N, CA, C and O of each residue as an XYZ file, in Angstrom:
660
protein
N      -1.339     -7.159     -7.490
C      -2.276     -6.162     -8.961
C      -3.699     -6.786     -8.465
O      -4.008     -7.947     -8.199
N      -4.466     -5.543     -8.440
C      -6.062     -5.894     -8.612
C      -6.142     -6.126     -9.690
O      -5.489     -5.698    -10.642
N      -7.248     -7.083     -9.623
C      -7.892     -7.825    -10.515
C      -8.779     -6.873    -11.389
O      -9.491     -6.005    -10.882
N      -8.671     -7.137    -12.996
C      -9.591     -6.564    -13.607
C     -10.623     -7.418    -14.045
O     -10.569     -8.571    -14.472
N     -11.921     -6.374    -13.801
C     -13.158     -7.027    -13.945
C     -13.492     -6.741    -15.153
O     -13.463     -5.568    -15.526
N     -13.977     -8.036    -16.220
C     -14.451     -7.534    -17.673
C     -15.602     -7.487    -17.643
O     -15.973     -8.302    -16.799
N     -16.836     -6.745    -18.305
C     -17.809     -6.619    -18.589
C     -18.539     -8.153    -19.147
O     -18.068     -8.998    -19.909
N     -19.533     -8.122    -18.610
C     -20.264     -9.083    -19.031
C     -20.857     -9.209    -20.806
O     -21.434     -8.224    -21.267
N     -20.711    -10.144    -21.470
C     -20.757     -9.576    -22.864
C     -22.356    -10.568    -23.272
O     -22.679    -11.728    -23.016
N     -22.954     -9.602    -23.896
C     -24.406     -9.813    -24.399
C     -24.487    -10.974    -25.258
O     -23.644    -11.131    -26.142
N     -25.490    -11.856    -25.064
C     -25.649    -12.922    -26.282
C     -26.021    -12.110    -27.612
O     -26.932    -11.328    -27.885
N     -24.719    -12.727    -28.463
C     -24.465    -12.331    -29.842
C     -25.307    -13.226    -30.970
O     -25.189    -13.075    -32.186
N     -26.258    -14.274    -30.254
C     -26.693    -15.606    -31.103
C     -27.787    -14.745    -32.075
O     -28.337    -13.662    -31.871
N     -27.842    -15.371    -32.836
C     -28.789    -14.430    -34.082
C     -30.612    -15.250    -33.322
O     -30.766    -16.147    -32.493
N     -31.498    -14.535    -33.983
C     -32.863    -14.688    -33.157
C     -32.690    -16.326    -33.463
O     -32.662    -16.906    -32.378
N     -32.563    -17.274    -34.592
C     -32.854    -18.515    -34.735
C     -32.187    -19.594    -33.444
O     -32.783    -20.488    -32.843
N     -30.613    -19.094    -33.273
C     -30.278    -19.481    -32.355
C     -30.609    -19.139    -30.925
O     -30.343    -20.044    -30.134
N     -30.986    -18.338    -30.548
C     -31.722    -17.537    -29.189
C     -32.847    -18.527    -28.712
O     -33.034    -18.949    -27.570
N     -33.783    -18.886    -30.243
C     -35.248    -19.513    -30.265
C     -34.977    -21.272    -29.707
O     -35.643    -21.925    -28.904
N     -33.609    -21.709    -30.581
C     -33.142    -22.921    -30.103
C     -32.869    -23.117    -29.063
O     -33.353    -24.111    -28.522
N     -32.073    -22.348    -28.414
C     -31.537    -22.331    -27.009
C     -32.970    -22.232    -25.892
O     -33.238    -22.932    -24.916
N     -33.637    -21.188    -26.440
C     -34.787    -21.435    -25.522
C     -35.535    -22.774    -25.446
O     -35.835    -23.265    -24.358
N     -35.834    -23.364    -26.633
C     -36.511    -24.565    -26.523
C     -35.871    -25.527    -26.231
O     -36.520    -26.565    -26.103
N     -34.386    -25.594    -26.010
C     -33.813    -26.650    -25.244
C     -33.881    -26.519    -23.808
O     -33.854    -27.469    -23.025
N     -33.980    -25.147    -23.459
C     -34.133    -25.117    -21.801
C     -35.845    -25.459    -21.412
O     -36.309    -25.850    -20.341
N     -36.462    -25.189    -22.541
C     -38.143    -25.842    -21.924
C     -37.980    -27.247    -22.525
O     -38.818    -27.934    -21.942
N     -37.495    -27.801    -23.164
C     -37.416    -29.452    -23.107
C     -36.667    -29.967    -21.534
O     -37.176    -30.891    -20.899
N     -35.606    -29.346    -21.108
C     -35.009    -29.650    -20.012
C     -35.543    -29.397    -19.097
O     -35.141    -29.835    -18.018
N     -36.781    -28.500    -19.201
C     -37.583    -28.302    -17.826
C     -38.341    -29.314    -17.834
O     -38.400    -30.157    -16.938
N     -39.089    -29.297    -19.033
C     -40.494    -30.755    -19.234
C     -39.887    -31.797    -18.738
O     -40.477    -32.396    -17.839
N     -38.535    -32.301    -19.192
C     -38.098    -33.550    -18.656
C     -37.979    -34.242    -17.362
O     -38.256    -35.380    -16.984
N     -37.296    -32.810    -16.595
C     -37.251    -32.596    -15.303
C     -38.324    -32.810    -14.670
O     -38.220    -33.476    -13.640
N     -39.667    -32.325    -15.077
C     -41.197    -32.528    -14.556
C     -41.667    -33.824    -14.551
O     -42.090    -34.463    -13.587
N     -41.546    -34.205    -15.847
C     -41.533    -35.376    -16.355
C     -40.901    -36.688    -15.257
O     -41.477    -37.695    -14.844
N     -39.540    -36.201    -15.019
C     -38.560    -37.319    -14.527
C     -39.280    -37.361    -12.940
O     -39.443    -38.451    -12.391
N     -39.598    -36.363    -12.419
C     -40.135    -36.037    -10.870
C     -41.344    -36.947    -10.601
O     -41.437    -37.904     -9.832
N     -42.259    -36.393    -11.446
C     -43.350    -37.119    -11.376
C     -43.156    -38.756    -11.495
O     -43.448    -39.565    -10.614
N     -42.699    -38.996    -12.549
C     -42.459    -40.960    -12.503
C     -41.601    -40.923    -11.395
O     -41.265    -42.107    -11.424
N     -40.920    -40.395    -10.324
C     -40.047    -41.099     -9.457
C     -41.156    -40.895     -8.289
O     -41.100    -41.738     -7.394
N     -42.037    -40.013     -8.186
C     -43.120    -39.801     -7.030
C     -44.391    -41.135     -7.251
O     -44.979    -41.761     -6.368
N     -44.541    -41.277     -9.018
C     -45.470    -42.602     -8.609
C     -45.004    -43.793     -8.541
O     -45.654    -44.679     -7.985
N     -43.518    -44.073     -9.223
C     -42.511    -44.833     -8.437
C     -42.789    -45.380     -7.141
O     -43.243    -46.436     -6.700
N     -42.307    -44.169     -6.633
C     -42.235    -44.347     -5.125
C     -43.593    -44.777     -4.328
O     -43.512    -45.642     -3.456
N     -44.717    -44.222     -4.609
C     -46.079    -44.732     -4.711
C     -46.610    -46.013     -4.425
O     -47.250    -46.579     -3.539
N     -45.903    -46.331     -5.929
C     -46.182    -47.791     -6.221
C     -45.684    -48.810     -5.372
O     -46.378    -49.719     -4.916
N     -43.955    -48.582     -5.075
C     -42.918    -49.183     -4.061
C     -43.922    -49.521     -3.034
O     -44.421    -50.618     -2.783
N     -44.212    -47.857     -2.245
C     -44.635    -47.664     -0.628
C     -45.952    -48.870     -0.520
O     -46.114    -49.692      0.382
N     -46.568    -48.714     -1.419
C     -48.096    -49.427     -1.466
C     -47.606    -51.218     -1.676
O     -48.255    -52.166     -1.235
N     -46.503    -51.295     -2.340
C     -46.562    -53.039     -2.424
C     -45.473    -53.427     -1.326
O     -45.350    -54.603     -0.983
N     -44.982    -52.795     -0.987
C     -43.752    -53.314     -0.054
C     -43.673    -52.057      1.602
O     -42.859    -51.237      2.027
N     -44.816    -52.503      1.974
C     -45.139    -51.675      3.279
C     -44.034    -51.678      4.475
O     -43.746    -50.813      5.303
N     -43.685    -52.577      4.317
C     -42.127    -52.989      5.291
C     -41.013    -51.601      5.146
O     -40.692    -50.768      5.993
N     -40.518    -51.790      3.430
C     -39.740    -50.935      3.275
C     -40.264    -49.513      3.151
O     -39.525    -48.707      2.586
N     -41.406    -49.114      3.592
C     -41.996    -47.895      3.562
C     -41.750    -47.588      5.058
O     -41.358    -46.466      5.379
N     -41.896    -48.235      5.680
C     -41.742    -48.088      7.358
C     -40.216    -47.791      7.438
O     -39.871    -46.937      8.254
N     -39.165    -48.466      6.602
C     -37.808    -47.909      6.866
C     -37.807    -46.430      6.371
O     -37.605    -45.405      7.022
N     -38.080    -46.588      5.074
C     -37.694    -44.986      4.762
C     -38.354    -44.155      5.370
O     -37.663    -43.170      5.627
N     -39.602    -44.060      5.808
C     -40.487    -43.238      6.671
C     -39.202    -42.712      7.991
O     -38.847    -41.545      8.158
N     -38.745    -43.790      8.705
C     -38.038    -43.883      9.431
C     -36.462    -43.280      9.310
O     -35.794    -42.853     10.251
N     -36.193    -43.335      8.376
C     -35.091    -42.547      7.742
C     -35.245    -41.009      7.027
O     -34.372    -40.146      6.934
N     -36.263    -40.975      6.685
C     -36.587    -39.497      6.431
C     -36.928    -38.624      7.757
O     -36.686    -37.432      7.949
N     -37.668    -39.718      8.760
C     -37.251    -38.970     10.012
C     -36.225    -38.387     10.612
O     -36.096    -37.215     10.966
N     -35.554    -39.226     10.697
C     -34.113    -39.377     11.475
C     -33.227    -38.075     10.507
O     -32.445    -37.345     11.115
N     -33.442    -37.891      8.999
C     -32.819    -37.159      8.569
C     -33.365    -35.541      8.563
O     -32.737    -34.491      8.429
N     -34.736    -35.799      8.757
C     -35.348    -34.342      9.133
C     -34.852    -33.847     10.518
O     -34.753    -32.653     10.800
N     -34.593    -34.722     11.238
C     -34.152    -34.579     12.441
C     -32.921    -34.063     12.574
O     -32.820    -32.883     12.911
N     -31.822    -34.809     12.348
C     -30.675    -34.316     12.051
C     -30.525    -32.581     11.256
O     -29.651    -31.845     11.713
N     -31.284    -32.138     10.271
C     -31.514    -31.409      9.306
C     -31.625    -30.570     10.263
O     -30.631    -29.880     10.486
N     -32.940    -30.351     11.179
C     -33.346    -29.665     12.237
C     -32.322    -29.425     13.429
O     -32.511    -28.451     14.159
N     -31.312    -30.221     13.642
C     -30.235    -30.093     14.511
C     -29.267    -29.048     13.990
O     -29.031    -27.946     14.486
N     -28.821    -29.521     13.047
C     -27.941    -28.919     12.446
C     -28.248    -27.460     12.280
O     -27.348    -26.708     12.654
N     -29.525    -26.807     11.710
C     -30.285    -25.196     11.523
C     -30.274    -24.967     12.815
O     -29.917    -23.795     12.924
N     -30.559    -25.653     14.425
C     -30.708    -25.201     15.686
C     -29.251    -24.706     15.951
O     -29.086    -23.685     16.618
N     -28.183    -25.406     15.445
C     -26.644    -25.294     15.779
C     -26.125    -23.981     15.231
O     -25.423    -23.180     15.847
N     -26.591    -23.865     13.918
C     -26.484    -22.730     13.483
C     -27.086    -21.304     13.658
O     -26.335    -20.334     13.554
N     -28.266    -21.156     13.891
C     -28.761    -20.082     14.944
C     -28.273    -19.841     15.985
O     -28.154    -18.684     16.387
N     -27.820    -21.046     16.761
C     -27.053    -20.555     17.773
C     -25.713    -19.724     17.691
O     -25.361    -18.779     18.396
N     -25.042    -20.354     16.605
C     -23.852    -19.701     16.278
C     -24.390    -18.361     15.626
O     -23.683    -17.384     15.874
N     -25.259    -18.180     15.014
C     -25.403    -16.957     14.404
C     -25.599    -15.942     15.500
O     -24.991    -14.871     15.508
N     -26.553    -16.344     16.523
C     -26.814    -15.425     17.523
C     -25.393    -15.177     18.775
O     -25.427    -14.156     19.461
N     -24.541    -15.916     18.907
C     -23.396    -15.982     19.411
C     -22.668    -14.748     18.645
O     -22.308    -13.690     19.161
N     -22.547    -15.126     17.347
C     -21.672    -13.777     16.325
C     -22.238    -12.796     16.396
O     -21.494    -11.817     16.342
N     -23.737    -12.489     16.546
C     -24.374    -11.189     16.437
C     -24.067    -10.322     17.803
O     -24.192     -9.117     18.020
N     -23.509    -11.657     18.835
C     -23.553    -10.671     20.326
C     -22.334    -10.560     20.096
O     -21.929     -9.515     20.606
N     -21.214    -11.341     19.371
C     -19.617    -10.383     19.863
C     -19.837     -9.312     18.896
O     -19.607     -8.277     19.523
N     -20.225     -8.959     17.466
C     -20.691     -8.090     16.708
C     -20.612     -7.001     17.906
O     -19.591     -6.425     18.279
N     -22.083     -6.832     18.486
C     -22.391     -5.770     19.614
C     -21.174     -5.289     20.218
O     -20.534     -4.240     20.148
N     -21.004     -6.820     21.080
C     -19.741     -6.366     21.871
C     -18.550     -5.266     21.656
O     -18.093     -4.373     22.369
N     -18.253     -5.757     20.312
C     -16.992     -5.040     19.501
C     -17.762     -3.857     19.351
O     -17.328     -2.946     20.057
N     -19.005     -3.486     18.502
C     -19.204     -2.117     18.506
C     -19.361     -1.125     19.733
O     -19.038      0.062     19.690
N     -19.984     -1.875     21.005
C     -19.931     -1.246     22.226
C     -18.127     -1.000     22.525
O     -17.802      0.186     22.471
N     -17.373     -1.653     22.721
C     -16.353     -1.771     23.309
C     -15.361     -0.996     22.262
O     -14.560     -0.345     22.934
N     -15.164     -0.859     21.105
C     -14.096     -0.478     20.487
C     -14.588      0.710     19.249
O     -13.798      1.429     18.637
N     -15.708      0.697     19.120
C     -16.312      1.694     17.953
C     -16.730      2.835     18.380
O     -16.755      3.883     17.734
N     -17.276      2.564     20.143
C     -17.869      3.618     20.518
C     -16.556      4.396     21.012
O     -16.378      5.549     20.620
N     -15.736      3.845     21.776
C     -14.610      4.983     22.173
C     -13.752      5.620     20.799
O     -13.041      6.620     20.701
N     -14.060      4.819     20.034
C     -13.127      5.709     18.299
C     -14.230      7.040     18.125
O     -13.828      8.155     17.794
N     -15.454      6.782     18.360
C     -16.258      7.741     17.939
C     -16.247      8.891     18.669
O     -16.314      9.987     18.112
N     -16.148      8.734     20.191
C     -15.897      9.586     21.168
C     -14.680     10.239     20.491
O     -14.885     11.270     19.851
N     -13.465      9.755     20.566
C     -12.225     10.589     20.114
C     -12.652     11.431     18.927
O     -12.502     12.652     18.963
N     -13.234     10.752     17.767
C     -13.383     11.811     16.676
C     -14.148     12.824     17.098
O     -14.040     14.004     16.763
N     -15.225     12.167     18.124
C     -16.048     13.682     18.309
C     -14.922     14.774     19.283
O     -14.595     15.817     18.716
N     -14.482     14.574     20.402
C     -13.063     15.006     21.106
C     -12.180     15.939     19.627
O     -11.888     17.133     19.563
N     -12.013     15.119     18.865
C     -10.789     15.544     17.929
C     -12.034     16.990     17.264
O     -11.750     18.188     17.266
N     -13.071     16.513     16.874
C     -13.736     17.595     16.173
C     -14.248     18.817     16.988
O     -14.585     19.887     16.481
N     -14.265     18.516     18.347
C     -14.467     19.997     19.392
C     -13.173     20.431     19.144
O     -13.026     21.481     18.519
N     -12.341     19.889     19.475
C     -10.654     20.644     19.519
C     -10.644     21.425     18.144
O     -10.384     22.625     18.229
N     -10.883     20.924     16.940
C     -10.675     21.721     15.751
C     -11.716     22.648     15.898
O     -11.547     23.569     15.099
N     -12.701     22.791     16.568
C     -13.628     23.808     16.315
C     -13.429     25.016     17.137
O     -13.633     26.203     16.883
N     -12.932     24.353     18.297
C     -12.333     25.158     19.205
C     -11.217     26.009     18.707
O     -11.096     27.216     18.913
N     -10.257     25.088     17.891
C      -8.989     26.077     17.346
C      -9.457     26.907     16.479
O      -8.965     28.031     16.582
N     -10.279     26.769     15.605
C     -11.060     27.228     14.387
C     -11.270     28.754     14.983
O     -10.707     29.779     14.599
N     -12.457     28.569     16.258
C     -12.674     29.737     16.818
C     -11.539     30.650     17.524
O     -11.904     31.822     17.612
N     -10.576     30.460     17.914
C      -9.787     30.530     18.331
C      -8.537     31.872     17.344
O      -8.250     33.067     17.410
N      -8.115     30.458     16.394
C      -7.460     31.792     15.137
C      -8.233     32.698     14.633
O      -7.802     33.832     14.424
N     -10.047     32.191     14.238
C     -10.642     33.454     13.344
C     -10.465     34.822     14.321
O      -9.955     35.857     13.893
N     -11.023     34.645     15.848
C     -11.044     35.384     16.755
C      -9.616     36.222     16.928
O      -9.640     37.452     16.958
N      -8.367     35.477     17.039
C      -6.957     36.228     17.322
C      -5.980     36.461     16.297
O      -4.971     37.165     16.339
N      -6.507     35.657     15.244
C      -5.467     36.106     14.245
C      -6.314     36.588     12.867
O      -6.056     37.663     12.325
N      -7.179     35.826     12.446
C      -7.896     36.626     11.017
C      -8.751     37.621     11.025
O      -8.946     38.349     10.051
N      -9.398     37.738     12.273
C     -10.182     39.151     12.435
C      -9.239     40.517     12.193
O      -9.252     41.330     11.270
N      -8.205     40.412     13.715
C      -7.297     41.039     13.298
C      -6.452     41.787     12.106
O      -6.161     42.977     11.989
N      -6.114     40.462     11.113
C      -5.143     40.630     10.227
C      -6.481     41.330      9.382
O      -6.087     42.173      8.575
N      -7.794     41.175      9.401
C      -8.726     41.541      8.352
C      -9.100     43.210      8.458
O      -9.277     44.069      7.595
N      -9.132     43.234     10.027
C      -9.083     44.739     10.366
C      -7.999     45.404      9.846
O      -8.278     46.400      9.177
N      -6.625     45.073      9.994
C      -5.609     45.453      9.535
C      -5.554     45.607      8.094
O      -5.387     46.737      7.636
N      -5.651     44.808      7.479
C      -5.894     45.076      6.074
C      -7.160     46.339      5.483
O      -7.105     47.171      4.578
N      -8.041     46.049      6.297
C      -9.138     46.964      5.835
C      -8.633     48.544      6.633
O      -9.256     49.546      6.281
N      -7.702     48.672      7.506
C      -7.321     49.801      7.665
C      -6.155     50.622      6.774
O      -5.970     51.833      6.649
N      -5.433     49.447      6.196
C      -4.552     49.803      5.250
C      -5.307     50.016      4.313
O      -5.257     51.219      4.057
N      -6.258     49.285      3.392
C      -7.046     49.933      2.475
C      -7.572     51.300      2.573
O      -7.490     52.075      1.620
N      -8.123     51.630      3.722
C      -8.765     53.019      4.155
C      -7.207     53.955      3.696
O      -7.021     54.568      2.645
N      -6.227     53.798      4.890
C      -5.130     54.735      4.811
C      -4.772     54.825      3.405
O      -4.641     55.957      2.938
N      -4.518     53.400      2.346
C      -4.158     53.897      0.987
C      -5.340     54.449      0.128
O      -4.970     54.602     -1.036
N      -6.172     54.670      0.258
C      -7.322     55.320     -0.063
C      -7.795     56.650      0.214
O      -8.613     57.260     -0.475
N      -7.167     57.118      1.389
C      -7.005     58.402      2.196
C      -5.929     59.175      1.121
O      -6.205     60.226      0.543
N      -4.828     58.538      0.997
C      -3.762     59.098      0.730
C      -3.847     59.240     -0.697
O      -3.456     60.296     -1.194
N      -4.227     58.479     -1.303
C      -4.482     58.995     -2.672
C      -5.482     60.249     -2.823
O      -5.252     61.261     -3.484
N      -6.641     59.971     -2.072
C      -7.532     61.205     -2.074
C      -7.034     62.532     -1.698
O      -7.491     63.620     -2.048
N      -5.972     62.275     -0.888
C      -5.342     63.858     -0.175
C      -4.341     63.832     -1.586
O      -4.333     64.927     -2.147
N      -3.792     63.142     -2.022
C      -2.919     63.051     -3.318
C      -3.448     64.054     -4.265
O      -2.864     65.037     -4.719
N      -5.084     63.495     -4.566
C      -5.478     64.159     -5.715
C      -5.765     65.463     -5.626
O      -5.748     66.275     -6.552
N      -6.162     65.753     -3.943
C      -6.587     66.888     -3.925
C      -5.287     68.119     -4.019
O      -5.297     69.277     -4.436
N      -4.518     67.504     -3.594
C      -2.976     68.667     -3.669
C      -2.997     68.524     -5.000
O      -3.137     69.655     -5.466
N      -2.939     67.812     -5.770
C      -2.315     67.740     -7.011
C      -3.620     68.790     -8.102
O      -3.491     69.231     -9.244
N      -4.479     68.858     -7.391
C      -5.883     69.732     -8.297
C      -5.729     71.082     -7.865
O      -6.050     72.038     -8.572
N      -5.180     71.195     -6.564
C      -5.204     72.377     -5.943
C      -3.785     73.434     -5.937
O      -3.648     74.558     -5.454
N      -2.805     72.536     -6.699
C      -1.511     73.189     -6.610
C      -1.773     74.120     -8.071
O      -2.732     73.868     -8.801
N      -0.716     75.297     -8.400
C      -1.168     76.073     -9.405
C      -0.465     75.266    -10.712
O       0.493     74.506    -10.855
N      -1.493     75.871    -11.582
C      -1.198     74.900    -12.999
C      -0.004     75.346    -13.794
O       0.055     75.063    -14.990
N       1.031     76.082    -13.156
C       2.352     76.510    -13.539
C       3.463     75.256    -13.970
O       4.292     75.565    -14.826
N       3.499     74.230    -13.560
C       4.192     72.985    -13.631
C       3.376     72.087    -14.880
O       4.012     71.435    -15.707
N       1.986     72.159    -14.872
C       1.353     71.671    -15.988
C       1.763     72.244    -17.270
O       2.159     71.675    -18.287
N       1.543     73.804    -16.952
C       2.107     74.584    -18.331
C       3.272     74.690    -18.788
O       3.573     75.188    -19.873
N       4.060     74.188    -17.917
C       5.691     74.268    -18.460
C       5.655     72.862    -19.362
O       6.205     72.815    -20.463
N       4.889     71.618    -18.732
C       5.234     70.401    -19.633
C       4.134     70.288    -20.744
O       4.249     69.504    -21.686
N       3.373     70.878    -20.622
C       2.191     70.725    -22.049
C       2.189     72.292    -22.900
O       1.280     72.529    -23.696
N       3.190     73.212    -22.666
C       3.448     74.193    -23.323
C       4.236     74.232    -24.827
O       4.726     73.132    -25.083
N       4.436     75.117    -25.737
C       4.758     75.089    -26.801
C       6.315     75.420    -26.357
O       6.711     75.283    -25.200
N       7.106     75.859    -27.412
C       9.149     76.005    -26.941
C       8.881     77.425    -26.701
O       9.996     77.803    -27.058
N       8.204     78.652    -26.335
C       8.400     79.444    -25.334
C       8.002     79.100    -23.969
O       8.058     79.820    -22.972
N       7.632     78.011    -24.058
C       7.153     78.059    -22.466
C       6.047     78.400    -21.995
O       5.913     78.517    -20.777
N       4.977     78.641    -22.901
C       3.537     79.242    -22.706
C       2.327     78.186    -23.305
O       2.583     77.349    -24.170
N       1.526     78.292    -22.950
C       0.445     77.391    -23.259
C      -0.356     77.944    -24.488
O      -0.112     79.003    -25.066
N      -1.122     77.258    -24.723
C      -1.930     77.538    -25.972
C      -2.540     78.817    -26.086
O      -3.208     79.097    -27.082
């Protein structure tokens, strides 16, 4: 069963509540900045007072950065391999599929030309010929009807004695 996506509801807070929420966010950002600054100042003071601890922390940071660099390098190598596999799939599987689709389109094109040439065109010509014969028959009937003597039309239109007006 497909999941139904519910639309995101817009904030229905009053202007006062929105202002209060914005103020809370500003206080949290300011507090975070002050905390970060305090930690930085504390680290500088501790490094100045304890040079041996500073060397150890520096070494730990260097190892951490080296490990992170190693992980990023491995991730890049894996990414390159995945891109290579994707290119291989595109060459070996998608290209033959596209060639097959192209062949099918060519076959359909040829079939369409054949049907048009051998079935549709003769049928259209036959329909045109039939329409011409029908029109010609109607014209001949009209000519014959107008060329006949008016005796039939007089009998049908005349009064009680069989003569016209």
